[in-house]
N, C-alpha and C positions, 0 to 999 in steps of 0.2 A: 624483484619484478623488473620487467623490461623498461618501465617508464620512470626510472629513478631520477632522471635529469629533467623532469617536467617543469621545474621552476627554479628560480634562484635560491641558493642556499639560505640567504637571509630571510626568505619567506617561509622556510620549512616549519618553524615553530609557531606561525601565526594561526590561531584557531579559526579565523575566518575561512581559511582554505578547507576546513573540515565541517563547516556549518551546514552544507547542503548536499544533496545527492551528487552533484557535480563538484567534487571536493577541490577542484583546481581548474585553472583556465583551460588546460589542455583537454580535460574531460569534457567541458562544455563545448569547445570548438569541435572536438571529434564527434560528439553526439549530434550536434547540429549538422555536420557534414554527412554523417552516415544516414541520418533519418530523413533527409530531403524535406526539411520542414517548411518549404514554401507551400502555401495553402492551395493545393490543387484539387483535393478531393471534396466531395459533397459532405456536408454535415447533416446530422439528424434534423428532420423537419421539426419546426416548433411554431406554436401559435403565439409565442411571446415575442414582443418587439425587441430588437437588438439595442442594448444600452451599453456601449463600450466604456469600460471603466479605465483601462490601461493604467491600473495600479495607482489611482489617485491617492495621495497621502491624506491621512486624517490625523489631526493633532490630538494629543492625549486628553485634552479638555473635552473633546467630543465623545460622548458615550457611544459605543458600538452596539447596534442591535443584532443579537445572535438568534437566528431561527433554528429550532431543533427539528430535524426531519428524520423520523424513525426513533421510537423510544423503547428499545429492548435492553438486553443485558449490556451490550457494548455502549450504547448511548447513556446508560445509567452511569457508567464510569466516566465517560467523557464530560457529561454535564456536571458531575461532581467536581472534576478538575476545574472546570470553568467557574463554577460557583465559589470554589475556594479562592479563586483569583479575581472575582468579579470587581472588587474594589480597587485592587492594584492595577488591573487592566482596564477599568472603567467600562464594564459590560452591563447590558440589560438584555432581558429575554422576553420579547413581546409575543412569541407564538410557539406552540408545540404542535407538530404534525405527526400523526400515525394513522394507518388505515383501520386500526382496532381502537374503538372508543375507550376501552379499558386502559390502554397504554396512554392515550391522550390525557386522561384524567390523572394517571399516576405522575406523568411528567409535570403537568400543571400544578398538581398538589405540592410536589417537591419544590418547584420554583417559588410558589407562593409562601411556603413555610420558611424558606431561607431568605427571601427578599422582601416579603410583604406585598408583592405585586402578583396578581394572578394573570397569567398570559392567556391569550386567545387559544383556541384549539380548532383543528381542522383535520380532515382526512386527505386533503388534496395538497400535494406539495406545490402546485402552481399558485395556490393562495399565498403561500409563504413568499414565493419569488415576486409576486405582484405587490407585496406589502412595502410601503414607503418607509416604514420604521424598521425594516430589516436590512442591514448592511452586509451580513455574511451568514452562511449556513453551516451547520454541522450535520452530516448525513451518515446515518448508521442503519441502513435498510438492507434487504437481501442483495446479494452480489449482482444479480441480473439487472437491478434497477439503478445501479450507481452511474453508469454512463448516461442514460437518458436524463437523469436529474442534473448531472453536471453540465451537459450540453445546454439545457434550458437555463441553468443558473448562470453560465458564462454569457449567454445571450441577454440575460436580464441584468448583467453587471454585478452579480452577487459573488463576493469572495467565498471560497468553498474549502471546507475540510471534509474529506470523504474517506471512509474506511476502505481498507484494501480488500480485495483487489478492485482497482478502479474500473476495470473492464474484464469481460470473460471471453473475448474473442479479439483477433487482430483487427477486425473491422471496427469493433467498438473502441478499441484503443486508439485507432487512427481518428475516429470521430472526437474522442475526448481530447486528444492532443491538439487537433485543429481548433476546436472550440475554445479551449483555454488560451491558446496563443492569440487567436483572433479577438477574443473578448478582453484580453489583457488583465484578467483577474488574478488575485493572489490565491494560489492553490497550495494545499498541503494534503498529502496522502497519510492515512493513519498507519504508518509503519514505525512503531515507537522506538526501535533500536537506534535510530539516528540521533536520539537525544542522550544515549548512554555514554557517560564519560569513558568507560572502558573501551567501547567499540570506536569511539572517536579517536582514542589513543592508538588503537590497532590500525585504523585507516592511515594515520600519519606514519606509523612505524613501517607499514607495508610499502608506502610510497617512498620511504627512505631506503628500501631494499633490505630489510632485516632478514628475510628468508630468501633473498635472491630472486631469480626469475620464477614466476608462478607456473607450476606444472599441473596441479589438480586441486580441486576442492571437493571434499566429501561433506555432505550434510544430511541429517536425518531428523525426522519428527514423528515419534511413535507414541501411541496411546493404547491403553488396555481395552477400552470399550468405546463404542460409538455413542458418545454423550448426547449428541443432537437427537438421537432416537428416543431419549428418555423425557423429552419435553412434553408436558401434559397439555392436551387440547380439549379436555372434557368440558371446560367451562366456556369455550368459545361459541358464541351464538351468531347465526347468520345476520341478524338484524343489527349486530354491533360492529360489523366489518364492512368497509367499502371494498367489496370484492373486485370490482372492475378496476379500481385504482391499484390494488395489490398486483393484479395480473399485468397491468400496463400493456406491453407489446407481446406478451406470451399468448399462445393459442388459448382461446376461450374454453373454459371448462366449468363444470358445476362447482359450487362452493365446497371446499375441502379444508376443514380446520387443521388437518394433519399437515397439509402443504403450507399453511400459514405459519405454523409453529415449528415445523421441521423441514423447512425449505432446503436446508443443507444436504438433504438426502436425494434431491431430485436433479436430473441432468439438465433440465431447462434452466435451472436457477444458479448453478455453480459449475466449476471445473473440478469438483471432487477434492481430494486431498491436495492436489497440486495448487488449487486456488485458495482453499480454506486455510491450509497450513503452510504449504510450500512457499507462498508469496512472501511470508516473513523472511524465510531463508534466502530466497532469490534476491530480495531487496538488499539484504546484508552482503551477499556475495557480489552483486553488481557494484555496490559502494566500495567494498574492500579491494576488489580486483581492479576497479576503474575500467571495467569492460562490460558495459551494460546489456548488450543484446547478443544472444547466441546466434551462431551461423547455421547450426543443425542440431537435431535431437532424435534419439530413438527412445522408445518406452515400452513398458510392459505393465500389466495389472492382473490381479487375481483376487478372489474372495476368500477371506479367512473366516469371518463370523457369519456372513450371509445376512438374512433378514430382509426388511423392507427397503433397504438402501439401494437406490438405482445405480449408485456408483460402486465400483469395486473398493474394498477396504484395504487394499495393498497396492501401492503404485510405486514404480521406480522408473527414473529417466536418466539418461546420460546426455548431457549437453556439450557441444564443442563450441568454443568461443574464438573470435577472430585473432585474439592475441596469443593463441597457441596453448590453451589449457583446457582441461575437461572439468565439468561439474557433475558429480553424481548425487542425485537426490533420491531418497528413499523415505517412504512414509507408510505406516500400517497401523491397523487395529489388531488386537489379540495378544500383543506382547509389547510392553512399553520400553523394553531394554534394547539398546542403551538409551540413556536420557538424551533429549533433544540437544544437539550441539553441531558444531562445524569445525572441520580441520582443514587447514590450507597447507599444501606441500610445495616447497620451492627448492631450488638448487642448493641453497645454503642452509635449509632446515625446515622446520615445521612450526606452525602456529595453531594452538588449540583454543577454541572459543566456546566456552559453556554458554548455554542459552539463558542468559540472565542480564538484565540491565545493569546489575551491580557485579558482573562477573570479574573474576581474576583471570585475565588472558595472559598466557605464557607462550613465548617463542623459544625454541631450542634448536640445537644443531642436529636433532634426530633425523636420520636418513639422508642428510645433505652430503653430496659428494665433493663439493667445492672446497679448496684449501682454506677459504675464508669463512667456512661455516662456523656458526656460533659454538664456542667452546663450553659455555655454561648457559643454563636456562636464564631467560630474561623475563621478568614480570613487566608487562606493558604499562607505561605511565598513563594515568588518566588525564583527559583534557575536559575540563568542565564546560558546560554550556547551560542552556535553559531547556525546559520541556517543550514538547511539540506544540502544544496550544499557545504557550507564551511566545514561541518563535513565530507562529502564524500570525497572531494578533499584532506583534511588534512589526512584522513585515507589512501588514495591512496599513498600519499607521504611518510607516515610512514610505510606502509605495514600492517596496522591494519585492519582486516576484521570486527571488532566489531563496526560497524557504529550504528547510532541512530536506524535505521530501517533495520536491516540486513535480510538475507534470512530466518532466523527462524521467524522473525516477519511477513515477507511477506507470508510465508507458513501458518501461523496461520490465518491471515485475509482472505486469499484466500480460505482456506479449510472451514472456518466458513460460508462464503457466499455460497460456493458450496453445503455444507450440507443443508443449509436452502432452497436453490432452489430445491434440491433433495426431501426434505420433502414436499414442496409445489406441485411439479409436480407429485409425486407418491401418495400423500394423506395419507402417513403413517409416523409413527415415525421412524426416521433414526438414527442408532447407528454408532459410529465411534470408531475404535481402533487406538489409537496413536502409540501403539507398532508395529502394522502391517501397519500403514498408509493407511487404507482402510475402506470403509463402510462394516459393518458386520451385521449379524443377531442379533437381540436383545435377 
């Protein structure tokens, strides 16, 4: 890679450089410069008062109150992780929020059964943010709602863990970025691969130039069927759902249980496969390449299975990055081969990355033209760390905003997906200015 001299050699083995999205000082400085992070844009309007936290530290002896906002399949896993660590991390769970009362009760029942304390329930996330016994929130709601909740949370001084993608448009991403930086909260995006010892080792090896200058990244995420379309909504009753709260800023429409349970199929709610699946891979690529924001993108889509999905079920995009490499993303339904993975091609060889937190990642001289290309395949050494939740809570207690997947990482994966969707929808090549944080004419 081009940036092999980004730090002193004695720092190369220090895991701290691999702990966050900006795995080294150069990455952070360059991102700050490119993104023009001075707060010049308007943020989302909010009725909540601004309570700037600026990463106040909290001693381990103080129990942290965690508010759960959205309790579906993803939140079930996240809450399970937190409950398993509630004693070691000193956590309590005062409130569960979901627009569907059935989900509220499911979350409350689980917390009560494992802690002996029954949390409050509400359908309004604003109630959680206004609660004095809530220090931080975990958000696993539909994609379109992530940014508005985050903006209000930052204004309320609540540290936030939010599932990816954090935003579904460039405008939303700018709002989220400004709000978090202005509010000074400790933020973590739910992109789990940054906790992987295998991928942490891969990031270090790439920075040390194991495959030379990066030329291209290929990544793909394929599935046989549209699983989201199989979610049952026959038991959802209008009287059990806070429909206005679910819609938030979306155009008003009559109650639709299918939209509640299968929101992934709707254009107003997501960026299709780019946002739902691609953001996992975009986040990994930005981290491994140390080049977070694309300069331009072209894209195509088509339908394979059809059905009620408003999004096409086959999307491909080709992104060009400022450091001189291309990223090719492909995702489809109808055929799951090959399995989800990523390959990075450099002047000295190739690195193949299976899509698994416990992957065995191998670099080889395959395809490399340089005389110093690897002669034999090398299995990448793991670098241990902690999981995403523990990293987030630890940073809250120390007042450190440099989490594994901080707001800069969230901005990058959100903008990448949004640019890809813009290219697909307009049928043209889309150019992005990181300095101005907006789409520009080519």
